[in-house]
C-alpha positions, -999 to 999 in steps of 0.1 A, spaced: 623 -408 -208 605 -376 -208 625 -347 -194 611 -318 -176 612 -286 -196 600 -248 -196 609 -215 -181 614 -212 -143 618 -177 -141 599 -174 -108 586 -207 -100 567 -219 -70 582 -232 -37 579 -266 -26 562 -255 6 548 -225 24 557 -214 58 525 -198 61 507 -231 57 527 -259 74 502 -284 72 495 -279 33 510 -300 7 526 -281 -19 550 -306 -34 548 -318 -71 519 -338 -84 528 -374 -83 535 -376 -122 555 -347 -121 574 -361 -90 579 -393 -110 592 -374 -139 617 -356 -118 629 -386 -102 640 -401 -136 663 -372 -141 700 -374 -132 710 -364 -97 725 -329 -110 697 -320 -128 672 -329 -101 693 -305 -77 690 -278 -103 652 -281 -101 650 -285 -62 670 -259 -56 682 -247 -21 666 -243 13 662 -209 28 644 -193 57 612 -176 50 612 -138 56 575 -137 65 579 -166 94 612 -177 98 606 -215 87 625 -232 59 612 -231 23 630 -241 -10 638 -221 -39 642 -237 -73 663 -216 -95 664 -218 -134 672 -253 -145 689 -245 -180 693 -282 -185 656 -283 -187 646 -254 -207 637 -270 -240 604 -281 -255 582 -296 -228 551 -278 -216 555 -258 -185 548 -277 -153 517 -269 -129 522 -259 -92 502 -249 -66 510 -216 -45 491 -203 -15 478 -171 -2 471 -157 32 442 -132 30 438 -108 62 402 -95 66 393 -69 92 360 -75 112 338 -48 127 342 -50 164 305 -40 171 279 -54 148 242 -45 148 217 -75 149 211 -70 114 247 -70 104 252 -102 126 223 -119 105 238 -108 73 272 -122 83 256 -155 90 239 -158 57 270 -147 37 286 -177 58 259 -202 46 259 -187 11 296 -193 10 292 -227 19 269 -235 -13 289 -217 -39 284 -177 -34 320 -173 -24 350 -148 -28 368 -156 -61 405 -146 -64 428 -149 -94 464 -140 -97 479 -120 -124 514 -121 -138 537 -92 -150 544 -109 -181 522 -113 -217 514 -148 -223 523 -150 -261 494 -173 -268 466 -149 -256 487 -116 -261 470 -108 -226 486 -109 -191 495 -144 -175 469 -155 -150 463 -184 -125 435 -206 -123 405 -188 -101 407 -197 -66 383 -199 -38 386 -182 -4 385 -211 20 372 -216 57 348 -185 54 319 -206 69 343 -223 94 355 -191 107 322 -172 108 319 -174 146 357 -165 152 359 -137 178 391 -117 164 396 -81 150 415 -100 119 408 -132 106 433 -149 82 419 -170 54 437 -189 26 434 -198 -9 454 -220 -33 462 -208 -69 473 -233 -96 501 -216 -118 526 -230 -144 563 -229 -142 563 -200 -168 540 -175 -149 569 -154 -137 563 -130 -111 527 -119 -97 520 -83 -99 482 -80 -91 454 -101 -80 418 -100 -86 390 -102 -63 353 -109 -68 330 -109 -37 300 -129 -44 287 -124 -9 257 -101 0 278 -78 20 311 -59 16 341 -67 36 374 -49 45 402 -64 28 436 -56 46 464 -77 30 471 -104 9 507 -124 12 512 -153 -14 540 -177 -8 554 -202 -33 576 -181 -56 613 -179 -57 612 -141 -54 599 -145 -21 566 -135 -4 545 -113 -26 526 -88 -7 495 -69 -16 487 -40 8 450 -36 2 432 -17 28 401 -15 11 363 -24 10 353 -50 -13 317 -45 -25 293 -73 -32 287 -81 -70 252 -68 -66 268 -33 -59 300 -36 -79 300 -62 -104 336 -59 -119 365 -76 -103 385 -55 -81 421 -53 -87 450 -50 -62 486 -44 -69 514 -57 -51 531 -32 -30 562 -27 -54 561 9 -69 563 13 -108 564 46 -127 541 45 -158 570 37 -180 583 9 -159 549 -9 -155 555 -45 -165 538 -57 -197 511 -77 -179 502 -48 -157 496 -19 -182 460 -27 -188 450 -33 -153 466 -1 -144 446 20 -169 415 0 -162 418 7 -126 422 44 -129 393 45 -152 370 30 -129 380 55 -103 375 84 -123 339 74 -133 320 91 -161 306 122 -142 272 113 -144 245 101 -119 243 101 -81 271 84 -64 264 54 -40 279 50 -7 294 18 -19 311 34 -51 349 44 -51 345 72 -78 365 106 -75 353 136 -93 349 175 -88 321 196 -81 314 232 -67 301 240 -34 264 241 -41 252 222 -10 257 247 18 227 262 15 190 249 18 165 270 -1 138 246 4 137 255 41 133 291 35 150 323 24 172 323 54 190 291 44 197 304 9 236 306 2 256 313 -29 273 287 -51 311 288 -42 330 280 -72 329 298 -104 337 336 -114 312 350 -90 326 332 -59 357 316 -63 366 285 -45 384 251 -45 365 223 -58 350 194 -37 342 159 -40 312 154 -64 281 135 -52 256 138 -78 226 142 -58 195 157 -72 191 195 -72 167 212 -47 130 218 -54 136 256 -50 166 263 -71 182 239 -96 219 252 -92 218 241 -54 221 204 -47 196 188 -24 206 183 12 216 154 33 216 160 70 241 147 95 243 119 109 228 105 74 261 100 56 268 119 24 288 104 -2 327 102 -2 346 73 -19 341 43 2 376 40 10 378 76 24 352 69 51 362 68 88 375 33 101 355 19 132 380 32 157 375 70 146 336 64 140 337 53 179 357 87 191 333 108 169 303 88 186 315 95 220 320 132 211 284 134 200 272 119 232 292 144 252 281 172 229 244 162 233 247 160 274 268 192 271 243 210 252 210 196 267 211 215 301 221 250 285 190 245 262 166 236 290 181 264 312 177 290 283 142 277 277 127 280 311 149 309 324 159 333 295 177 355 317 203 326 328 212 324 291 234 357 298 265 348 318 267 374 344 299 368 362 334 352 355 326 328 383 296 314 357 321 307 331 344 289 358 315 268 366 312 252 335 347 236 341 337 227 380 300 220 383 287 221 348 252 239 342 232 244 372 197 256 375 186 281 403 171 261 432 136 268 428 135 260 390 154 230 394 128 216 421 100 225 397 117 208 366 126 176 386 89 172 396 78 178 360 106 157 343 119 128 367 142 118 341 166 149 348 173 136 379 189 105 366 207 127 340 220 149 365 231 118 391 245 95 364 262 120 339 275 145 364 311 143 349 298 146 313 279 178 323 310 194 332 336 208 307 373 196 307 394 225 319 411 241 292 450 242 293 452 281 290 436 286 326 453 256 343 486 273 346 474 310 353 438 317 356 439 352 349 469 353 323 442 361 295 438 394 309 473 405 305 488 423 275 518 401 271 496 370 271 476 386 244 505 392 223 522 359 230 494 341 215 501 358 180 532 335 181 524 305 200 485 304 203 457 286 179 463 311 152 501 322 147 499 326 110 487 360 106 513 382 126 534 402 100 563 427 101 551 462 100 568 475 67 547 509 61 537 532 86 505 542 89 492 510 76 474 512 43 444 495 31 444 477 -4 404 481 -7 387 507 -32 390 542 -15 359 552 -36 340 525 -19 355 521 15 372 556 21 408 569 27 429 539 28 455 551 55 451 541 91 439 562 119 468 553 139 494 581 139 528 582 155 516 602 184 496 570 195 527 549 196 558 569 199 555 567 237 556 529 238 590 524 215 616 526 241 627 560 229 629 552 191 610 570 164 586 550 143 609 551 116 638 537 136 616 509 148 604 498 115 641 499 102 652 479 133 625 453 127 607 461 160 571 467 149 544 439 140 509 441 130 476 420 132 458 433 104 421 419 98 411 454 83 405 445 45 392 408 55 363 422 75 355 457 64 335 449 32 311 427 52 305 447 82 273 463 74 259 428 68 276 415 101 263 445 121 227 444 108 222 408 127 207 408 160 236 396 184 264 402 163 287 431 166 321 435 149 347 459 136 378 454 113 407 457 133 442 465 131 467 459 161 502 471 162 528 452 184 564 465 195 591 438 200 606 444 235 643 439 243 631 407 260 620 393 227 585 394 235 556 415 220 535 443 235 504 456 220 507 492 218 476 505 196 446 490 184 423 504 155 387 496 153 372 506 120 336 506 109 318 513 73 325 550 60 290 560 65 289 554 103 295 583 127 330 572 140 344 551 112 376 546 131 389 545 165 421 542 180 428 529 214 460 527 234 472 507 264 452 521 295 460 546 321 429 545 341 397 523 351 376 533 322 404 530 295 412 496 310 378 482 304 377 498 270 410 482 261 399 449 272 368 451 252 389 462 221 414 433 228 384 410 225 372 423 193 407 417 179 403 381 193 370 375 177 383 389 144 412 364 148 390 335 156 369 340 126 400 343 102 415 313 119 386 291 113 372 303 79 406 309 62 437 294 77 421 262 92 392 253 67 403 268 35 439 265 37 444 230 52 412 214 42 394 226 13 424 237 -8 440 202 -3 410 181 -13 414 189 -51 450 175 -49 435 142 -32 407 139 -57 432 143 -84 459 121 -69 432 93 -70 421 100 -107 455 103 -121 481 84 -103 479 45 -101 480 30 -66 514 16 -81 529 49 -85 556 60 -60 542 95 -55 509 81 -47 524 58 -20 541 89 -7 512 109 -3 487 82 6 491 86 46 487 124 42 456 121 23 438 98 52 402 112 64 405 147 46 376 137 22 353 124 49 360 152 75 352 178 47 320 161 36 309 161 72 320 197 73 296 208 47 268 191 65 268 207 99 300 229 102 301 254 73 266 249 61 236 273 65 224 275 100 255 254 110 280 256 138 305 281 123 276 305 113 260 302 147 294 305 169 312 331 149 308 368 144 305 366 107 274 343 107 257 339 73 285 359 55 312 333 68 319 314 38 317 348 16 348 358 36 362 326 29 357 328 -6 369 365 -9 402 355 7 406 325 -15 401 347 -47 424 377 -33 451 363 -14 454 322 -17 486 312 -36 499 276 -35 534 291 -39 533 308 -7 519 283 14 550 265 22 566 276 56 596 294 44 576 313 17 549 321 41 571 335 68 590 356 41 557 368 28 546 379 61 580 396 68 589 373 98 620 361 80 646 369 55 667 344 37 699 336 52 719 308 40 743 307 73 712 299 92 705 263 98 673 263 77 681 291 53 661 315 71 666 342 98 633 348 119 630 383 130 615 375 162 639 348 174 615 333 200 585 326 175 575 291 186 554 282 156 579 291 131 611 277 154 592 244 158 577 245 121 610 249 105 623 215 124 594 197 107 596 215 73 632 207 71 628 170 79 601 169 54 617 186 26 648 164 31 627 132 31 608 144 -1 638 153 -18 656 119 -15 624 101 -23 617 120 -56 654 116 -65 651 79 -59 628 78 -89 634 107 -110 672 111 -116 667 139 -142 641 167 -153 635 144 -183 622 117 -161 598 140 -144 582 155 -177 581 121 -192 558 109 -163 524 112 -179 503 103 -151 522 128 -127 519 157 -152 482 148 -157 477 150 -118 492 185 -113 476 197 -146 440 185 -135 445 202 -99 454 233 -117 426 233 -145 398 214 -127 405 213 -88 416 250 -87 398 260 -118 391 293 -108 427 300 -105 437 281 -134 455 310 -155 474 324 -124 510 330 -129 520 322 -96 517 284 -98 550 267 -92 563 248 -124 567 212 -121 597 205 -145 623 191 -123 628 167 -95 636 198 -71 601 213 -86 583 180 -77 599 180 -43 591 215 -34 552 207 -44 552 177 -25 568 190 7 540 219 7 512 194 3 527 172 31 532 202 55 497 217 49 481 184 57 501 176 87 519 200 107 503 232 94 470 217 102 480 202 137 493 238 147 460 254 137 435 227 150 446 209 182 448 238 205 413 248 197 399 234 230 430 238 252 437 275 244 404 286 232 374 270 252 376 297 279 355 320 263 365 354 278 399 348 266 392 341 230 355 351 223 346 334 188 316 361 184 307 394 203 274 411 207 283 447 216 306 475 202 327 497 225 304 520 240 311 559 236 301 590 255 264 599 244 254 562 237 223 549 254 242 523 274 273 544 283 261 551 317 255 513 321 290 507 311 304 529 335 281 518 363 290 481 359 319 475 332 325 440 345 286 432 335 290 453 304 320 432 292 302 399 298 272 410 280 291 416 251 303 379 252 284 351 235 251 338 252 254 305 271 239 282 244 263 297 218 292 293 242 283 256 250 276 247 211 309 262 203 328 246 234 316 210 224 324 212 188 361 224 195 363 200 219 355 171 194 378 189 168 408 190 194 406 151 202 429 126 187 415 94 182 431 59 190 438 51 155 457 84 149 488 80 125 515 104 134 542 122 114 571 95 111 548 68 111 537 46 83 515 15 81 535 -18 74 539 -28 38 534 10 25 558 2 -1 579 -29 -13 608 -5 -24 638 -11 2 653 24 -10 621 41 -2 618 23 33 655 34 42 646 70 31 616 70 54 634 56 84 662 83 83 629 108 82 613 91 112 647 95 131 648 133 123 613 135 135 622 120 168 651 144 172 627 171 164 605 162 190 636 160 215 645 194 206 608 209 209 606 195 246 641 211 254 630 244 241 599 242 264 623 240 295 644 267 283 637 299 305 654 323 278 624 314 255 599 335 271 571 329 247 569 294 256 584 290 291 577 309 323 554 315 353 521 303 339 531 302 304 518 272 284 548 253 266 542 253 228 537 218 218 514 218 190 544 209 167 555 178 188 548 151 166 537 125 190 507 123 212 484 99 232 448 97 224 424 128 234 427 166 241 465 168 246 473 201 226 500 182 208 504 157 182 509 161 143 490 135 125 500 128 89 468 140 78 440 165 82 423 136 103 398 157 120 
């Protein structure tokens, strides 16, 4: 009698609950040999029945049979896999034909081939143990199935010494890529083996090598099972690429490059822009595309214009739901911009908005032509009638939140001040610590550094205090854009239709906990007739209109810094190097990669699109904001002089700006110097939740400093970020060290904060708060009039019309509004803070830590809702006051002025 022998460390099950009709019993010969064993030994092999964790049906475990482990060859068994593939909801005719051709090709052998890879080394080959190759079944039979997700099957033959699966390879012999969502393998005593893939698998025509997918079980590099070590390195090597050639849209290669694709010198000198990145113009690095240089300048990469896609690694591209949201936004933008363009072409005078009612009509009626012009146009272009009839709702703009509760709130000083704490850009307000304020610019070039604001300007607004007392009691605050704008004003003001100052605004903290503006300084370059001008709250009609114009210039300064520095640079561009390097240096099996993955979603794609039509030469940013063609020079200058990663976390930023001091007796270890500071109050709730989460998560994998320092992948990631991703700051002394678990947790908390809560606070209020142009103009076309100016009499005779003539033209305003409409929109596939996709990790410890974090996020949301109902919090609750919801984690789709996605998803 031949006895069954061999190691059964992770043997297959007798039946898979995923496939109840399949036969997964032993082969006839193997069953016969089993039947010859004594009953006790047969029970050892057969094992115990248990319920599947995937489907709930009964399956059988067969533990190690020590009585059988002797000399015989291992027994062969079949295990089964369920492969979930996501299909496109909408296909073009060409795509439908390609799908049918692939189905027929699959039937004749051009199929999808899979192979399981074990965690152990086969001593005979000194390579990882593998199953027999398996073919994905039923592709042809399911070709016409109408479903978003289709589950296919495959059978693998393994032997009883195979051990536990750790990876699976996939070879796509179809002509077309497919999106592999997940694979679940059943049949092993260790239970169902999950592979969370979420990746495009290319045809062998584009990528001839097998794709590697690992189980969702995390491994530090030192803990990688022997059978997976080579695959781990091979996968990372493929992702890094060789830094050569032009990338194809089907590639999954991550590499660095400078911003040398914003200009287009081939179109003319007005489209020439400098290279950002390097000693001359420091900047973070972006994803390399490898496109050919332009014909005119070899340093500049040739352009690909939107909507033709530019390269990002294939899995970084928007998913279909996101694409649909952007397509709807593009259609809406086209209709919104169509009528203003016609109006401006036919009646140039109509391009100037002449009364506030015309702004209001954008939200009530849309763009309307004068009666005579409209009749004439309808005769010449009959299609116009259909557009107006069928798209009336689309030609109107959604009413911004800012004017729904109080139409005239934006005119008031208290609302102007409140928005520095609870508006679109609540991250520039600082405590005034020195009076008068002093510039850090070179006085030999820019003149005396002291501000022109004197104590006499403001002492009457300080409730009886001196300036010294007000500073000592933390009652004076400042919005200071002087040094950011002054070096660029000559170039800005030389442009037609662009006028700007470098502004400083001082605020006083009232006894009610609200701010009020008490002085605005407007500065021009030294050689102008009046380089510095100070305005104080008005006392008559003339000074009231000048004060309103001065506040508009402050708002335009603020809008530019918000978009170019705080939003684009600090939450988009500066995060991209961390993302690129994470893919290059951290295996998908790495627990830190698994932690970061949802916070990296869509960042690279939206940044690539931004380079195509937002921050490029002649793009939306240049056409809509005061700095125009010098916009990215301002962004680069800020990065060079002011950006510091160690001060990007919320507590460090609040302390840097003097808005908080350390106080361990307070809930978050900080005491805010303005108690009712909605951005900071709510932000600290989310920061603390993130900080606790990352600390517990990191501790689960790194019990000591030695464990952190021994992780080669982790160290390579951070080193590459510093030396390649942020190469222009590679030698900066302020980079945080990463030597202990606490160091690592702080770095990760800062990254996740920037990608999620900080980005949300700066992005999703853009349309709700900023779309009413008189409230927050992105650019201005006039300086303040002075006695003796040619247009001073015009200002005196019609200040209302003069004020509006300083606002953007109709076409400028509507282009800006349509873009921020799209940027402020949540898509239906948004993933919010406290949410993660099922199967993101196979580690139960990590899942428990995340559940606790999600519960803390829900409690934060409840607290934010409570605060917005508290009348004592006047900066977020009151008559006509918008509640502050930009840090509220959840949101439905659309423009909601709330919601914190996991990542910079738009």
